[in-house]
N, CA, C and O atoms as a GROMACS GRO file, in nm:
protein
  568
    1UNK      N    1   2.328   1.131   1.208
    1UNK     CA    2   2.246   1.024   1.155
    1UNK      C    3   2.264   1.019   1.004
    1UNK      O    4   2.250   1.120   0.935
    2UNK      N    5   2.294   0.902   0.953
    2UNK     CA    6   2.315   0.890   0.809
    2UNK      C    7   2.181   0.874   0.737
    2UNK      O    8   2.084   0.824   0.795
    3UNK      N    9   2.177   0.916   0.610
    3UNK     CA   10   2.051   0.903   0.535
    3UNK      C   11   2.017   0.756   0.509
    3UNK      O   12   2.106   0.671   0.498
    4UNK      N   13   1.889   0.729   0.500
    4UNK     CA   14   1.843   0.593   0.472
    4UNK      C   15   1.865   0.567   0.323
    4UNK      O   16   1.823   0.646   0.239
    5UNK      N   17   1.933   0.455   0.290
    5UNK     CA   18   1.959   0.426   0.149
    5UNK      C   19   1.830   0.399   0.071
    5UNK      O   20   1.731   0.351   0.126
    6UNK      N   21   1.834   0.430  -0.058
    6UNK     CA   22   1.718   0.416  -0.145
    6UNK      C   23   1.665   0.272  -0.147
    6UNK      O   24   1.544   0.252  -0.150
    7UNK      N   25   1.755   0.172  -0.146
    7UNK     CA   26   1.708   0.034  -0.152
    7UNK      C   27   1.618  -0.001  -0.034
    7UNK      O   28   1.534  -0.090  -0.043
    8UNK      N   29   1.636   0.069   0.077
    8UNK     CA   30   1.554   0.042   0.194
    8UNK      C   31   1.406   0.072   0.165
    8UNK      O   32   1.318   0.013   0.227
    9UNK      N   33   1.381   0.163   0.072
    9UNK     CA   34   1.243   0.193   0.033
    9UNK      C   35   1.200   0.112  -0.089
    9UNK      O   36   1.084   0.075  -0.101
   10UNK      N   37   1.293   0.084  -0.178
   10UNK     CA   38   1.259   0.016  -0.304
   10UNK      C   39   1.202  -0.123  -0.280
   10UNK      O   40   1.103  -0.162  -0.342
   11UNK      N   41   1.264  -0.198  -0.190
   11UNK     CA   42   1.220  -0.336  -0.168
   11UNK      C   43   1.077  -0.342  -0.113
   11UNK      O   44   0.994  -0.411  -0.171
   12UNK      N   45   1.046  -0.274  -0.002
   12UNK     CA   46   0.909  -0.287   0.049
   12UNK      C   47   0.803  -0.228  -0.045
   12UNK      O   48   0.691  -0.278  -0.050
   13UNK      N   49   0.839  -0.124  -0.118
   13UNK     CA   50   0.743  -0.066  -0.213
   13UNK      C   51   0.716  -0.164  -0.327
   13UNK      O   52   0.600  -0.189  -0.361
   14UNK      N   53   0.822  -0.220  -0.386
   14UNK     CA   54   0.804  -0.315  -0.496
   14UNK      C   55   0.728  -0.439  -0.448
   14UNK      O   56   0.638  -0.488  -0.518
   15UNK      N   57   0.763  -0.490  -0.331
   15UNK     CA   58   0.695  -0.608  -0.278
   15UNK      C   59   0.548  -0.579  -0.246
   15UNK      O   60   0.461  -0.662  -0.274
   16UNK      N   61   0.521  -0.463  -0.190
   16UNK     CA   62   0.382  -0.427  -0.159
   16UNK      C   63   0.299  -0.411  -0.286
   16UNK      O   64   0.185  -0.458  -0.293
   17UNK      N   65   0.356  -0.346  -0.385
   17UNK     CA   66   0.286  -0.334  -0.514
   17UNK      C   67   0.262  -0.471  -0.576
   17UNK      O   68   0.152  -0.499  -0.626
   18UNK      N   69   0.363  -0.555  -0.573
   18UNK     CA   70   0.351  -0.690  -0.629
   18UNK      C   71   0.239  -0.767  -0.560
   18UNK      O   72   0.154  -0.827  -0.626
   19UNK      N   73   0.238  -0.766  -0.428
   19UNK     CA   74   0.134  -0.836  -0.352
   19UNK      C   75  -0.003  -0.779  -0.385
   19UNK      O   76  -0.099  -0.853  -0.404
   20UNK      N   77  -0.012  -0.647  -0.392
   20UNK     CA   78  -0.140  -0.583  -0.422
   20UNK      C   79  -0.192  -0.617  -0.561
   20UNK      O   80  -0.309  -0.650  -0.577
   21UNK      N   81  -0.106  -0.611  -0.660
   21UNK     CA   82  -0.145  -0.644  -0.798
   21UNK      C   83  -0.190  -0.789  -0.806
   21UNK      O   84  -0.295  -0.820  -0.863
   22UNK      N   85  -0.110  -0.879  -0.749
   22UNK     CA   86  -0.143  -1.021  -0.758
   22UNK      C   87  -0.272  -1.053  -0.682
   22UNK      O   88  -0.356  -1.129  -0.730
   23UNK      N   89  -0.287  -0.996  -0.564
   23UNK     CA   90  -0.408  -1.021  -0.484
   23UNK      C   91  -0.531  -0.966  -0.556
   23UNK      O   92  -0.634  -1.033  -0.563
   24UNK      N   93  -0.521  -0.846  -0.608
   24UNK     CA   94  -0.635  -0.784  -0.676
   24UNK      C   95  -0.678  -0.868  -0.795
   24UNK      O   96  -0.797  -0.893  -0.814
   25UNK      N   97  -0.582  -0.911  -0.876
   25UNK     CA   98  -0.618  -0.990  -0.993
   25UNK      C   99  -0.672  -1.127  -0.953
   25UNK      O  100  -0.776  -1.170  -1.003
   26UNK      N  101  -0.601  -1.196  -0.863
   26UNK     CA  102  -0.635  -1.334  -0.829
   26UNK      C  103  -0.762  -1.347  -0.747
   26UNK      O  104  -0.838  -1.443  -0.764
   27UNK      N  105  -0.786  -1.251  -0.658
   27UNK     CA  106  -0.897  -1.266  -0.565
   27UNK      C  107  -1.016  -1.176  -0.595
   27UNK      O  108  -1.124  -1.193  -0.538
   28UNK      N  109  -0.997  -1.078  -0.685
   28UNK     CA  110  -1.108  -0.987  -0.716
   28UNK      C  111  -1.141  -0.987  -0.865
   28UNK      O  112  -1.254  -1.020  -0.903
   29UNK      N  113  -1.044  -0.950  -0.949
   29UNK     CA  114  -1.074  -0.930  -1.091
   29UNK      C  115  -1.115  -1.060  -1.161
   29UNK      O  116  -1.223  -1.066  -1.220
   30UNK      N  117  -1.031  -1.162  -1.156
   30UNK     CA  118  -1.063  -1.287  -1.228
   30UNK      C  119  -1.191  -1.353  -1.174
   30UNK      O  120  -1.278  -1.388  -1.254
   31UNK      N  121  -1.205  -1.370  -1.042
   31UNK     CA  122  -1.330  -1.432  -0.994
   31UNK      C  123  -1.454  -1.348  -1.029
   31UNK      O  124  -1.560  -1.404  -1.060
   32UNK      N  125  -1.441  -1.216  -1.023
   32UNK     CA  126  -1.555  -1.130  -1.057
   32UNK      C  127  -1.592  -1.143  -1.204
   32UNK      O  128  -1.710  -1.145  -1.239
   33UNK      N  129  -1.491  -1.153  -1.288
   33UNK     CA  130  -1.519  -1.169  -1.431
   33UNK      C  131  -1.600  -1.296  -1.455
   33UNK      O  132  -1.696  -1.294  -1.532
   34UNK      N  133  -1.561  -1.406  -1.392
   34UNK     CA  134  -1.632  -1.532  -1.413
   34UNK      C  135  -1.766  -1.537  -1.341
   34UNK      O  136  -1.853  -1.616  -1.377
   35UNK      N  137  -1.784  -1.454  -1.240
   35UNK     CA  138  -1.913  -1.449  -1.170
   35UNK      C  139  -2.012  -1.357  -1.244
   35UNK      O  140  -2.132  -1.384  -1.244
   36UNK      N  141  -1.962  -1.250  -1.306
   36UNK     CA  142  -2.050  -1.149  -1.363
   36UNK      C  143  -2.072  -1.160  -1.513
   36UNK      O  144  -2.171  -1.108  -1.566
   37UNK      N  145  -1.981  -1.227  -1.582
   37UNK     CA  146  -1.990  -1.236  -1.728
   37UNK      C  147  -2.017  -1.380  -1.770
   37UNK      O  148  -1.984  -1.474  -1.697
   38UNK      N  149  -2.077  -1.397  -1.889
   38UNK     CA  150  -2.085  -1.533  -1.942
   38UNK      C  151  -1.944  -1.592  -1.956
   38UNK      O  152  -1.848  -1.518  -1.980
   39UNK      N  153  -1.932  -1.723  -1.942
   39UNK     CA  154  -1.800  -1.787  -1.936
   39UNK      C  155  -1.711  -1.751  -2.054
   39UNK      O  156  -1.592  -1.725  -2.035
   40UNK      N  157  -1.766  -1.750  -2.176
   40UNK     CA  158  -1.680  -1.720  -2.292
   40UNK      C  159  -1.629  -1.576  -2.287
   40UNK      O  160  -1.514  -1.551  -2.322
   41UNK      N  161  -1.713  -1.482  -2.243
   41UNK     CA  162  -1.669  -1.343  -2.232
   41UNK      C  163  -1.570  -1.324  -2.117
   41UNK      O  164  -1.473  -1.249  -2.130
   42UNK      N  165  -1.594  -1.392  -2.006
   42UNK     CA  166  -1.502  -1.384  -1.893
   42UNK      C  167  -1.366  -1.438  -1.933
   42UNK      O  168  -1.263  -1.380  -1.899
   43UNK      N  169  -1.365  -1.550  -2.005
   43UNK     CA  170  -1.239  -1.606  -2.053
   43UNK      C  171  -1.165  -1.511  -2.144
   43UNK      O  172  -1.043  -1.496  -2.132
   44UNK      N  173  -1.237  -1.446  -2.234
   44UNK     CA  174  -1.173  -1.348  -2.324
   44UNK      C  175  -1.118  -1.230  -2.245
   44UNK      O  176  -1.010  -1.180  -2.274
   45UNK      N  177  -1.194  -1.185  -2.145
   45UNK     CA  178  -1.149  -1.073  -2.063
   45UNK      C  179  -1.020  -1.108  -1.988
   45UNK      O  180  -0.922  -1.034  -1.993
   46UNK      N  181  -1.022  -1.220  -1.918
   46UNK     CA  182  -0.905  -1.260  -1.840
   46UNK      C  183  -0.786  -1.283  -1.933
   46UNK      O  184  -0.674  -1.244  -1.902
   47UNK      N  185  -0.812  -1.347  -2.048
   47UNK     CA  186  -0.705  -1.371  -2.146
   47UNK      C  187  -0.648  -1.238  -2.196
   47UNK      O  188  -0.529  -1.229  -2.225
   48UNK      N  189  -0.731  -1.136  -2.205
   48UNK     CA  190  -0.685  -1.004  -2.248
   48UNK      C  191  -0.604  -0.931  -2.142
   48UNK      O  192  -0.524  -0.844  -2.174
   49UNK      N  193  -0.626  -0.966  -2.015
   49UNK     CA  194  -0.553  -0.901  -1.906
   49UNK      C  195  -0.414  -0.959  -1.889
   49UNK      O  196  -0.321  -0.888  -1.852
   50UNK      N  197  -0.397  -1.088  -1.917
   50UNK     CA  198  -0.267  -1.153  -1.894
   50UNK      C  199  -0.150  -1.087  -1.966
   50UNK      O  200  -0.041  -1.082  -1.909
   51UNK      N  201  -0.166  -1.038  -2.089
   51UNK     CA  202  -0.051  -0.970  -2.151
   51UNK      C  203  -0.007  -0.844  -2.075
   51UNK      O  204   0.103  -0.794  -2.098
   52UNK      N  205  -0.092  -0.793  -1.988
   52UNK     CA  206  -0.054  -0.680  -1.901
   52UNK      C  207  -0.006  -0.731  -1.765
   52UNK      O  208   0.089  -0.678  -1.708
   53UNK      N  209  -0.072  -0.832  -1.715
   53UNK     CA  210  -0.044  -0.885  -1.581
   53UNK      C  211   0.097  -0.944  -1.571
   53UNK      O  212   0.173  -0.908  -1.481
   54UNK      N  213   0.131  -1.033  -1.662
   54UNK     CA  214   0.261  -1.100  -1.653
   54UNK      C  215   0.380  -1.005  -1.657
   54UNK      O  216   0.471  -1.020  -1.575
   55UNK      N  217   0.385  -0.907  -1.748
   55UNK     CA  218   0.501  -0.816  -1.745
   55UNK      C  219   0.507  -0.732  -1.618
   55UNK      O  220   0.615  -0.705  -1.567
   56UNK      N  221   0.391  -0.692  -1.566
   56UNK     CA  222   0.390  -0.613  -1.443
   56UNK      C  223   0.446  -0.696  -1.328
   56UNK      O  224   0.530  -0.650  -1.252
   57UNK      N  225   0.398  -0.820  -1.316
   57UNK     CA  226   0.444  -0.908  -1.208
   57UNK      C  227   0.594  -0.936  -1.224
   57UNK      O  228   0.668  -0.934  -1.126
   58UNK      N  229   0.637  -0.963  -1.346
   58UNK     CA  230   0.778  -0.994  -1.370
   58UNK      C  231   0.867  -0.875  -1.335
   58UNK      O  232   0.970  -0.893  -1.269
   59UNK      N  233   0.829  -0.757  -1.378
   59UNK     CA  234   0.909  -0.637  -1.349
   59UNK      C  235   0.910  -0.608  -1.199
   59UNK      O  236   1.015  -0.574  -1.144
   60UNK      N  237   0.797  -0.621  -1.132
   60UNK     CA  238   0.794  -0.596  -0.988
   60UNK      C  239   0.877  -0.698  -0.911
   60UNK      O  240   0.941  -0.663  -0.811
   61UNK      N  241   0.877  -0.825  -0.956
   61UNK     CA  242   0.965  -0.925  -0.893
   61UNK      C  243   1.112  -0.884  -0.909
   61UNK      O  244   1.190  -0.892  -0.815
   62UNK      N  245   1.147  -0.840  -1.030
   62UNK     CA  246   1.285  -0.799  -1.055
   62UNK      C  247   1.322  -0.674  -0.975
   62UNK      O  248   1.432  -0.667  -0.919
   63UNK      N  249   1.232  -0.577  -0.968
   63UNK     CA  250   1.259  -0.456  -0.888
   63UNK      C  251   1.274  -0.491  -0.740
   63UNK      O  252   1.359  -0.435  -0.671
   64UNK      N  253   1.191  -0.583  -0.691
   64UNK     CA  254   1.206  -0.628  -0.553
   64UNK      C  255   1.342  -0.694  -0.534
   64UNK      O  256   1.408  -0.673  -0.433
   65UNK      N  257   1.383  -0.774  -0.633
   65UNK     CA  258   1.515  -0.837  -0.626
   65UNK      C  259   1.626  -0.735  -0.618
   65UNK      O  260   1.719  -0.751  -0.538
   66UNK      N  261   1.618  -0.631  -0.698
   66UNK     CA  262   1.719  -0.524  -0.696
   66UNK      C  263   1.718  -0.455  -0.560
   66UNK      O  264   1.823  -0.430  -0.501
   67UNK      N  265   1.598  -0.424  -0.511
   67UNK     CA  266   1.586  -0.354  -0.383
   67UNK      C  267   1.636  -0.436  -0.265
   67UNK      O  268   1.676  -0.381  -0.163
   68UNK      N  269   1.634  -0.568  -0.279
   68UNK     CA  270   1.677  -0.656  -0.170
   68UNK      C  271   1.825  -0.693  -0.174
   68UNK      O  272   1.874  -0.757  -0.081
   69UNK      N  273   1.897  -0.654  -0.279
   69UNK     CA  274   2.037  -0.696  -0.295
   69UNK      C  275   2.120  -0.665  -0.170
   69UNK      O  276   2.187  -0.753  -0.118
   70UNK      N  277   2.114  -0.543  -0.124
   70UNK     CA  278   2.198  -0.505  -0.009
   70UNK      C  279   2.136  -0.545   0.124
   70UNK      O  280   2.207  -0.583   0.217
   71UNK      N  281   2.004  -0.536   0.135
   71UNK     CA  282   1.940  -0.558   0.264
   71UNK      C  283   1.895  -0.701   0.289
   71UNK      O  284   1.868  -0.737   0.404
   72UNK      N  285   1.888  -0.782   0.187
   72UNK     CA  286   1.843  -0.921   0.203
   72UNK      C  287   1.887  -1.003   0.085
   72UNK      O  288   1.804  -1.039   0.001
   73UNK      N  289   2.016  -1.033   0.075
   73UNK     CA  290   2.068  -1.099  -0.046
   73UNK      C  291   2.003  -1.233  -0.079
   73UNK      O  292   1.987  -1.266  -0.197
   74UNK      N  293   1.965  -1.311   0.021
   74UNK     CA  294   1.898  -1.438  -0.009
   74UNK      C  295   1.759  -1.410  -0.064
   74UNK      O  296   1.716  -1.474  -0.160
   75UNK      N  297   1.689  -1.316  -0.003
   75UNK     CA  298   1.557  -1.278  -0.053
   75UNK      C  299   1.567  -1.222  -0.194
   75UNK      O  300   1.479  -1.244  -0.277
   76UNK      N  301   1.674  -1.148  -0.219
   76UNK     CA  302   1.696  -1.093  -0.352
   76UNK      C  303   1.705  -1.204  -0.456
   76UNK      O  304   1.643  -1.196  -0.562
   77UNK      N  305   1.781  -1.307  -0.426
   77UNK     CA  306   1.794  -1.420  -0.518
   77UNK      C  307   1.661  -1.489  -0.540
   77UNK      O  308   1.629  -1.530  -0.652
   78UNK      N  309   1.583  -1.502  -0.434
   78UNK     CA  310   1.450  -1.563  -0.448
   78UNK      C  311   1.363  -1.480  -0.540
   78UNK      O  312   1.294  -1.534  -0.627
   79UNK      N  313   1.366  -1.348  -0.523
   79UNK     CA  314   1.281  -1.262  -0.606
   79UNK      C  315   1.330  -1.257  -0.751
   79UNK      O  316   1.249  -1.246  -0.843
   80UNK      N  317   1.462  -1.265  -0.773
   80UNK     CA  318   1.511  -1.275  -0.911
   80UNK      C  319   1.465  -1.408  -0.973
   80UNK      O  320   1.434  -1.413  -1.092
   81UNK      N  321   1.462  -1.514  -0.892
   81UNK     CA  322   1.410  -1.641  -0.940
   81UNK      C  323   1.263  -1.631  -0.976
   81UNK      O  324   1.218  -1.688  -1.075
   82UNK      N  325   1.188  -1.558  -0.895
   82UNK     CA  326   1.045  -1.538  -0.923
   82UNK      C  327   1.026  -1.454  -1.050
   82UNK      O  328   0.931  -1.476  -1.125
   83UNK      N  329   1.116  -1.360  -1.073
   83UNK     CA  330   1.112  -1.282  -1.198
   83UNK      C  331   1.138  -1.373  -1.317
   83UNK      O  332   1.072  -1.361  -1.420
   84UNK      N  333   1.234  -1.464  -1.304
   84UNK     CA  334   1.262  -1.560  -1.412
   84UNK      C  335   1.141  -1.649  -1.438
   84UNK      O  336   1.108  -1.676  -1.553
   85UNK      N  337   1.076  -1.694  -1.332
   85UNK     CA  338   0.955  -1.775  -1.351
   85UNK      C  339   0.844  -1.693  -1.417
   85UNK      O  340   0.769  -1.744  -1.499
   86UNK      N  341   0.836  -1.566  -1.380
   86UNK     CA  342   0.738  -1.478  -1.444
   86UNK      C  343   0.764  -1.462  -1.593
   86UNK      O  344   0.672  -1.462  -1.674
   87UNK      N  345   0.890  -1.450  -1.627
   87UNK     CA  346   0.928  -1.439  -1.768
   87UNK      C  347   0.890  -1.566  -1.844
   87UNK      O  348   0.840  -1.560  -1.956
   88UNK      N  349   0.914  -1.681  -1.783
   88UNK     CA  350   0.877  -1.808  -1.845
   88UNK      C  351   0.725  -1.818  -1.861
   88UNK      O  352   0.675  -1.858  -1.967
   89UNK      N  353   0.651  -1.780  -1.756
   89UNK     CA  354   0.505  -1.784  -1.764
   89UNK      C  355   0.453  -1.692  -1.873
   89UNK      O  356   0.361  -1.726  -1.947
   90UNK      N  357   0.513  -1.574  -1.882
   90UNK     CA  358   0.469  -1.473  -1.978
   90UNK      C  359   0.504  -1.509  -2.122
   90UNK      O  360   0.419  -1.506  -2.210
   91UNK      N  361   0.630  -1.543  -2.145
   91UNK     CA  362   0.678  -1.559  -2.281
   91UNK      C  363   0.670  -1.702  -2.334
   91UNK      O  364   0.670  -1.723  -2.455
   92UNK      N  365   0.662  -1.801  -2.245
   92UNK     CA  366   0.659  -1.941  -2.290
   92UNK      C  367   0.522  -2.004  -2.263
   92UNK      O  368   0.457  -2.054  -2.355
   93UNK      N  369   0.479  -2.002  -2.138
   93UNK     CA  370   0.355  -2.070  -2.103
   93UNK      C  371   0.231  -2.002  -2.160
   93UNK      O  372   0.146  -2.069  -2.219
   94UNK      N  373   0.219  -1.870  -2.145
   94UNK     CA  374   0.099  -1.801  -2.189
   94UNK      C  375   0.065  -1.826  -2.336
   94UNK      O  376  -0.050  -1.858  -2.366
   95UNK      N  377   0.161  -1.813  -2.428
   95UNK     CA  378   0.125  -1.842  -2.568
   95UNK      C  379   0.082  -1.987  -2.589
   95UNK      O  380  -0.010  -2.014  -2.666
   96UNK      N  381   0.148  -2.080  -2.521
   96UNK     CA  382   0.112  -2.222  -2.536
   96UNK      C  383  -0.024  -2.249  -2.474
   96UNK      O  384  -0.105  -2.322  -2.531
   97UNK      N  385  -0.050  -2.192  -2.358
   97UNK     CA  386  -0.181  -2.210  -2.294
   97UNK      C  387  -0.292  -2.156  -2.382
   97UNK      O  388  -0.395  -2.221  -2.399
   98UNK      N  389  -0.272  -2.038  -2.439
   98UNK     CA  390  -0.373  -1.980  -2.527
   98UNK      C  391  -0.399  -2.066  -2.649
   98UNK      O  392  -0.514  -2.088  -2.687
   99UNK      N  393  -0.292  -2.116  -2.711
   99UNK     CA  394  -0.308  -2.202  -2.828
   99UNK      C  395  -0.379  -2.332  -2.792
   99UNK      O  396  -0.466  -2.379  -2.865
  100UNK      N  397  -0.342  -2.391  -2.679
  100UNK     CA  398  -0.406  -2.514  -2.635
  100UNK      C  399  -0.553  -2.491  -2.600
  100UNK      O  400  -0.638  -2.576  -2.626
  101UNK      N  401  -0.583  -2.378  -2.540
  101UNK     CA  402  -0.723  -2.347  -2.507
  101UNK      C  403  -0.806  -2.335  -2.635
  101UNK      O  404  -0.918  -2.386  -2.641
  102UNK      N  405  -0.750  -2.269  -2.736
  102UNK     CA  406  -0.822  -2.257  -2.863
  102UNK      C  407  -0.847  -2.394  -2.925
  102UNK      O  408  -0.956  -2.422  -2.974
  103UNK      N  409  -0.745  -2.479  -2.923
  103UNK     CA  410  -0.760  -2.615  -2.979
  103UNK      C  411  -0.859  -2.696  -2.895
  103UNK      O  412  -0.937  -2.774  -2.950
  104UNK      N  413  -0.855  -2.678  -2.766
  104UNK     CA  414  -0.946  -2.750  -2.676
  104UNK      C  415  -1.091  -2.710  -2.705
  104UNK      O  416  -1.179  -2.796  -2.712
  105UNK      N  417  -1.115  -2.581  -2.721
  105UNK     CA  418  -1.251  -2.534  -2.752
  105UNK      C  419  -1.299  -2.583  -2.888
  105UNK      O  420  -1.419  -2.593  -2.912
  106UNK      N  421  -1.204  -2.614  -2.976
  106UNK     CA  422  -1.238  -2.668  -3.108
  106UNK      C  423  -1.260  -2.819  -3.104
  106UNK      O  424  -1.290  -2.880  -3.206
  107UNK      N  425  -1.245  -2.880  -2.984
  107UNK     CA  426  -1.274  -3.021  -2.970
  107UNK      C  427  -1.154  -3.113  -2.960
  107UNK      O  428  -1.172  -3.235  -2.958
  108UNK      N  429  -1.034  -3.062  -2.953
  108UNK     CA  430  -0.914  -3.144  -2.944
  108UNK      C  431  -0.896  -3.191  -2.799
  108UNK      O  432  -0.859  -3.112  -2.712
  109UNK      N  433  -0.921  -3.321  -2.774
  109UNK     CA  434  -0.913  -3.375  -2.638
  109UNK      C  435  -0.771  -3.373  -2.583
  109UNK      O  436  -0.751  -3.348  -2.464
  110UNK      N  437  -0.673  -3.397  -2.668
  110UNK     CA  438  -0.533  -3.394  -2.624
  110UNK      C  439  -0.495  -3.253  -2.580
  110UNK      O  440  -0.424  -3.235  -2.480
  111UNK      N  441  -0.541  -3.153  -2.654
  111UNK     CA  442  -0.512  -3.014  -2.619
  111UNK      C  443  -0.575  -2.979  -2.484
  111UNK      O  444  -0.517  -2.904  -2.407
  112UNK      N  445  -0.694  -3.033  -2.457
  112UNK     CA  446  -0.761  -3.005  -2.329
  112UNK      C  447  -0.678  -3.056  -2.213
  112UNK      O  448  -0.664  -2.989  -2.110
  113UNK      N  449  -0.622  -3.177  -2.229
  113UNK     CA  450  -0.539  -3.234  -2.122
  113UNK      C  451  -0.415  -3.148  -2.098
  113UNK      O  452  -0.382  -3.118  -1.984
  114UNK      N  453  -0.346  -3.109  -2.208
  114UNK     CA  454  -0.224  -3.028  -2.193
  114UNK      C  455  -0.255  -2.887  -2.146
  114UNK      O  456  -0.176  -2.827  -2.072
  115UNK      N  457  -0.370  -2.834  -2.187
  115UNK     CA  458  -0.412  -2.703  -2.136
  115UNK      C  459  -0.422  -2.710  -1.983
  115UNK      O  460  -0.371  -2.623  -1.913
  116UNK      N  461  -0.488  -2.812  -1.934
  116UNK     CA  462  -0.505  -2.828  -1.790
  116UNK      C  463  -0.372  -2.835  -1.717
  116UNK      O  464  -0.354  -2.775  -1.611
  117UNK      N  465  -0.279  -2.909  -1.774
  117UNK     CA  466  -0.147  -2.923  -1.711
  117UNK      C  467  -0.071  -2.792  -1.709
  117UNK      O  468  -0.018  -2.751  -1.606
  118UNK      N  469  -0.065  -2.725  -1.825
  118UNK     CA  470   0.010  -2.599  -1.831
  118UNK      C  471  -0.060  -2.488  -1.753
  118UNK      O  472   0.006  -2.404  -1.692
  119UNK      N  473  -0.192  -2.488  -1.754
  119UNK     CA  474  -0.265  -2.390  -1.674
  119UNK      C  475  -0.236  -2.413  -1.526
  119UNK      O  476  -0.217  -2.318  -1.450
  120UNK      N  477  -0.231  -2.538  -1.485
  120UNK     CA  478  -0.196  -2.571  -1.346
  120UNK      C  479  -0.056  -2.526  -1.312
  120UNK      O  480  -0.031  -2.476  -1.202
  121UNK      N  481   0.038  -2.543  -1.407
  121UNK     CA  482   0.175  -2.498  -1.385
  121UNK      C  483   0.180  -2.346  -1.370
  121UNK      O  484   0.250  -2.294  -1.282
  122UNK      N  485   0.108  -2.274  -1.455
  122UNK     CA  486   0.108  -2.128  -1.445
  122UNK      C  487   0.044  -2.084  -1.313
  122UNK      O  488   0.088  -1.986  -1.252
  123UNK      N  489  -0.058  -2.156  -1.269
  123UNK     CA  490  -0.122  -2.127  -1.140
  123UNK      C  491  -0.022  -2.149  -1.026
  123UNK      O  492  -0.016  -2.069  -0.932
  124UNK      N  493   0.056  -2.257  -1.034
  124UNK     CA  494   0.157  -2.286  -0.932
  124UNK      C  495   0.265  -2.179  -0.930
  124UNK      O  496   0.309  -2.137  -0.822
  125UNK      N  497   0.308  -2.134  -1.047
  125UNK     CA  498   0.408  -2.026  -1.054
  125UNK      C  499   0.353  -1.900  -0.989
  125UNK      O  500   0.422  -1.834  -0.911
  126UNK      N  501   0.230  -1.866  -1.022
  126UNK     CA  502   0.167  -1.747  -0.964
  126UNK      C  503   0.160  -1.759  -0.812
  126UNK      O  504   0.187  -1.663  -0.740
  127UNK      N  505   0.123  -1.876  -0.764
  127UNK     CA  506   0.117  -1.898  -0.619
  127UNK      C  507   0.254  -1.887  -0.554
  127UNK      O  508   0.267  -1.830  -0.446
  128UNK      N  509   0.356  -1.941  -0.620
  128UNK     CA  510   0.492  -1.932  -0.567
  128UNK      C  511   0.539  -1.788  -0.564
  128UNK      O  512   0.603  -1.745  -0.468
  129UNK      N  513   0.507  -1.712  -0.668
  129UNK     CA  514   0.546  -1.571  -0.671
  129UNK      C  515   0.479  -1.493  -0.557
  129UNK      O  516   0.541  -1.412  -0.489
  130UNK      N  517   0.350  -1.520  -0.538
  130UNK     CA  518   0.277  -1.452  -0.432
  130UNK      C  519   0.334  -1.487  -0.295
  130UNK      O  520   0.358  -1.399  -0.213
  131UNK      N  521   0.355  -1.615  -0.272
  131UNK     CA  522   0.411  -1.660  -0.143
  131UNK      C  523   0.550  -1.602  -0.120
  131UNK      O  524   0.581  -1.560  -0.009
  132UNK      N  525   0.633  -1.601  -0.224
  132UNK     CA  526   0.767  -1.545  -0.211
  132UNK      C  527   0.763  -1.396  -0.181
  132UNK      O  528   0.842  -1.346  -0.101
  133UNK      N  529   0.671  -1.325  -0.244
  133UNK     CA  530   0.659  -1.181  -0.218
  133UNK      C  531   0.615  -1.154  -0.075
  133UNK      O  532   0.671  -1.068  -0.008
  134UNK      N  533   0.514  -1.227  -0.028
  134UNK     CA  534   0.466  -1.207   0.109
  134UNK      C  535   0.576  -1.242   0.209
  134UNK      O  536   0.602  -1.166   0.302
  135UNK      N  537   0.639  -1.357   0.190
  135UNK     CA  538   0.746  -1.399   0.282
  135UNK      C  539   0.862  -1.300   0.279
  135UNK      O  540   0.916  -1.265   0.384
  136UNK      N  541   0.899  -1.254   0.160
  136UNK     CA  542   1.010  -1.159   0.150
  136UNK      C  543   0.978  -1.028   0.220
  136UNK      O  544   1.063  -0.972   0.290
  137UNK      N  545   0.857  -0.980   0.203
  137UNK     CA  546   0.818  -0.855   0.269
  137UNK      C  547   0.819  -0.872   0.421
  137UNK      O  548   0.871  -0.786   0.493
  138UNK      N  549   0.761  -0.980   0.470
  138UNK     CA  550   0.757  -1.003   0.614
  138UNK      C  551   0.899  -1.016   0.670
  138UNK      O  552   0.931  -0.955   0.772
  139UNK      N  553   0.982  -1.095   0.603
  139UNK     CA  554   1.120  -1.115   0.653
  139UNK      C  555   1.204  -0.988   0.642
  139UNK      O  556   1.288  -0.962   0.728
  140UNK      N  557   1.183  -0.911   0.536
  140UNK     CA  558   1.260  -0.789   0.517
  140UNK      C  559   1.229  -0.684   0.622
  140UNK      O  560   1.320  -0.620   0.676
  141UNK      N  561   1.102  -0.667   0.651
  141UNK     CA  562   1.065  -0.560   0.746
  141UNK      C  563   1.081  -0.606   0.891
  141UNK      O  564   1.080  -0.522   0.982
  142UNK      N  565   1.096  -0.737   0.914
  142UNK     CA  566   1.109  -0.788   1.052
  142UNK      C  567   1.245  -0.757   1.110
  142UNK      O  568   1.273  -0.792   1.224
   0.00000   0.00000   0.00000
């Protein structure tokens, strides 16, 4: 019997961690912050978590992509794409969303509209990453 290759463990571990991190933040941490804290404090808290959240999600997407190269090349490409989207959300969208939120809170109506659009885009990216991770894990282990 030949040994099981390392990638066989890397992909499901990275995908499971990714799903766990995303689920915990999206369904527990962020909603709890807005339920338990005043809105301005909850916003500051969540805004403070994103500089940690985005790199973790991006790295886990990339690690899943690496782990899937040999065992699921199409899934690997999808997860590398999700890592690229994570990088865009982290390095491009997050700074713009934060700046627009600050301008919106200062009364800039145009900034409020663009904040909503970019926040929606980041939400869609997060949803796509989560869906891709769940689908990749299910398809990989099946």
